[in-house]
C-alpha positions in Angstrom: 0.0 0.0 0.0 1.4 3.4 -0.9 1.7 6.4 1.4 -0.9 8.2 -0.6 -3.3 5.4 -0.1 -2.7 5.3 3.6 -3.5 9.0 3.8 -6.9 8.4 2.4 -7.9 6.1 5.2 -10.0 7.6 8.0 -8.3 8.9 11.1 -9.4 8.7 14.7 -9.8 11.7 17.0 -6.1 11.7 17.8 -5.3 12.0 14.1 -3.9 8.4 13.8 -4.7 6.6 10.6 -6.9 3.5 11.1 -5.1 0.5 9.4 -7.7 -1.6 7.7 -5.4 -3.6 5.6 -2.9 -4.9 8.2 -0.4 -5.7 5.5 2.4 -6.0 8.0 0.8 -9.1 9.6 1.0 -12.6 8.2 -2.2 -13.7 6.4 -3.5 -15.9 9.3 -2.9 -13.3 11.9 -4.5 -10.6 9.7 -7.6 -12.8 9.3 -7.8 -13.3 13.1 -7.5 -9.6 13.7 -10.3 -8.9 11.2 -12.5 -11.5 13.0 -11.7 -9.8 16.3 -12.7 -6.4 15.0 -16.0 -7.6 13.5 -16.8 -9.4 16.7 -16.0 -6.4 18.8 -18.2 -4.1 16.7 -21.1 -6.5 16.9 -20.6 -7.0 20.7 -20.7 -3.3 21.3 -23.8 -2.7 19.2 -27.3 -3.0 20.6 -28.8 -3.2 17.1 -28.0 -5.1 14.0 -24.8 -3.9 12.2 -24.9 -3.8 8.4 -22.4 -5.4 6.0 -21.3 -1.9 4.9 -20.5 -0.8 8.4 -18.5 -4.0 9.2 -16.6 -3.6 5.9 -15.2 -0.3 7.3 -13.0 -2.2 9.8 -11.5 -4.9 7.6 -9.4 -4.9 4.5 -10.9 -4.2 1.1 -10.2 -7.8 0.0 -11.8 -9.3 3.1 -15.2 -11.1 2.8 -17.4 -9.9 5.6 -19.6 -13.0 5.0 -16.7 -15.4 5.4 -15.5 -13.6 8.6 -19.0 -13.9 10.0 -19.1 -17.6 9.1 -15.8 -18.2 10.9 -17.1 -16.3 14.0 -20.3 -18.3 13.9 -18.3 -21.6 13.8 -16.4 -20.6 16.9 -19.7 -19.9 18.7 -20.9 -23.5 18.2 -22.1 -24.8 21.6 -22.1 -21.4 23.2 -25.4 -20.0 24.8 -25.4 -17.1 22.3 -25.2 -16.9 18.6 -24.5 -14.4 15.8 -27.8 -14.0 13.9 -28.6 -12.2 10.6 -31.7 -10.0 11.2 -33.1 -6.7 10.0 -30.5 -6.3 7.2 -27.5 -6.9 9.5 -25.9 -9.1 12.2 -26.2 -9.0 15.9 -25.4 -11.2 19.0 -28.3 -12.7 20.8 -28.9 -15.6 23.3 -30.1 -18.9 21.9 -33.9 -19.6 22.3 -33.4 -22.6 24.5 -31.9 -20.4 27.3 -34.9 -18.0 27.4 -36.5 -19.6 30.5 -33.1 -19.4 32.4 -32.7 -15.8 31.5 -36.3 -14.9 32.5 -35.8 -16.7 35.9 -32.6 -14.9 36.9 -32.0 -11.8 34.9 -33.5 -8.3 35.6 -35.1 -7.6 32.2 -36.8 -4.4 33.4 -39.4 -3.3 30.9 -38.2 -5.6 28.1 -41.2 -7.9 28.4 -42.8 -8.6 25.0 -45.9 -10.4 26.2 -48.9 -9.5 24.0 -52.6 -9.6 24.4 -54.4 -11.3 21.4 -55.7 -7.9 20.3 -52.2 -6.3 20.5 -50.8 -9.1 18.3 -53.6 -8.8 15.9 -53.1 -5.0 15.5 -49.3 -5.5 15.2 -49.9 -8.0 12.4 -52.3 -5.7 10.7 -49.8 -2.9 10.7 -47.0 -5.2 9.5 -49.0 -6.5 6.5 -50.8 -3.3 5.6 -48.3 -0.5 6.4 -48.5 2.4 6.2 -51.9 2.3 7.8 -53.9 4.8 9.9 -56.4 4.2 12.7 -59.3 4.4 10.3 -57.7 1.6 8.2 -57.2 -0.5 11.3 -60.9 0.1 12.2 -61.9 -1.1 8.7 -59.9 -4.4 9.4 -61.2 -5.0 12.9 -64.7 -3.7 12.6 -64.1 -1.4 15.5 -61.9 1.5 16.6 -58.4 0.5 17.8 -57.7 2.3 21.1 -54.9 4.8 21.4 -53.7 3.1 24.5 -53.1 -0.2 22.6 -51.2 1.7 19.9 -49.2 3.5 22.6 -48.2 0.2 24.2 -46.9 -1.0 20.9 -45.0 2.3 20.5 -43.5 1.9 24.0 -42.1 -1.5 23.0 -40.6 0.2 19.9 -42.5 -2.2 17.6 -44.3 0.5 15.6 -43.6 4.1 14.7 -45.3 7.0 12.8 -45.3 6.7 9.1 -46.2 9.1 6.3 -49.4 11.1 6.5 -52.5 9.4 5.2 -54.2 10.8 2.1 -57.5 10.6 4.0 -59.1 14.0 5.0 -57.2 15.6 7.8 -54.0 13.7 6.8 -53.8 11.5 9.9 -50.6 9.8 10.9 -50.1 6.3 9.7 -48.2 3.5 11.5 -45.3 1.4 10.3 -43.2 -1.3 11.9 -39.7 -0.7 13.2 -36.3 -2.4 13.1 -37.0 -3.7 16.6 -40.1 -5.4 15.1 -37.8 -7.2 12.6 -35.3 -8.2 15.3 -38.0 -9.4 17.7 -39.6 -11.7 15.1 -36.3 -12.8 13.5 -37.0 -11.2 10.1 -34.4 -10.0 7.6 -37.0 -7.7 6.0 -40.8 -7.4 5.7 -40.5 -9.7 2.7 -39.9 -12.5 5.1 -43.3 -12.2 6.8 -45.2 -15.5 6.6 -48.2 -15.8 4.4 -51.1 -13.8 5.8 -53.7 -15.7 7.7 -57.3 -14.4 8.0 -58.0 -13.0 11.5 -61.5 -13.0 12.8 -62.0 -9.5 14.5 -64.9 -10.8 16.5 -62.6 -13.2 18.3 -60.2 -10.5 19.5 -60.6 -8.8 22.8 -58.9 -5.4 23.5 
């Protein structure tokens, strides 16, 4: 790598150039260092990290996907895994340890228990977004309470979308990245085939 090329690499706050390529290291050690960088970035992030962001800490010729595969292989048998969700990767505990975590860990307000109506409304928003309250009322045959929508907002599963073309331009609702992560989806295209929900069977 030339001096000119090195100068084009980003510098940290102290002005030092961040060495992505690690050309001074043997190939095996270079790969291990890249694995460590990717793992550190993922460990420090509370949300999925995209391929583009991970590529910023490894050499231009490095395959982020292959680095991820090697990290995943080393996690075999561990109680946590590296999962691909919401267009990126993130660490999470394996499902079989959920009961142990609930028994001992202080999860605060992270509970994601839903009433049947909450789940129905969340599904309606997911499949019909952007949708406003009037649109939800058309689906369920009754008005959906603001309190229910507020609970879904509090759990960061829905957010405000574009204004509706209806008179008064009410706000619409859309799902969030947290929704994708919670339900283990890469994108909304991964939603399962829509099932018919009987509104009369749902209680608020």
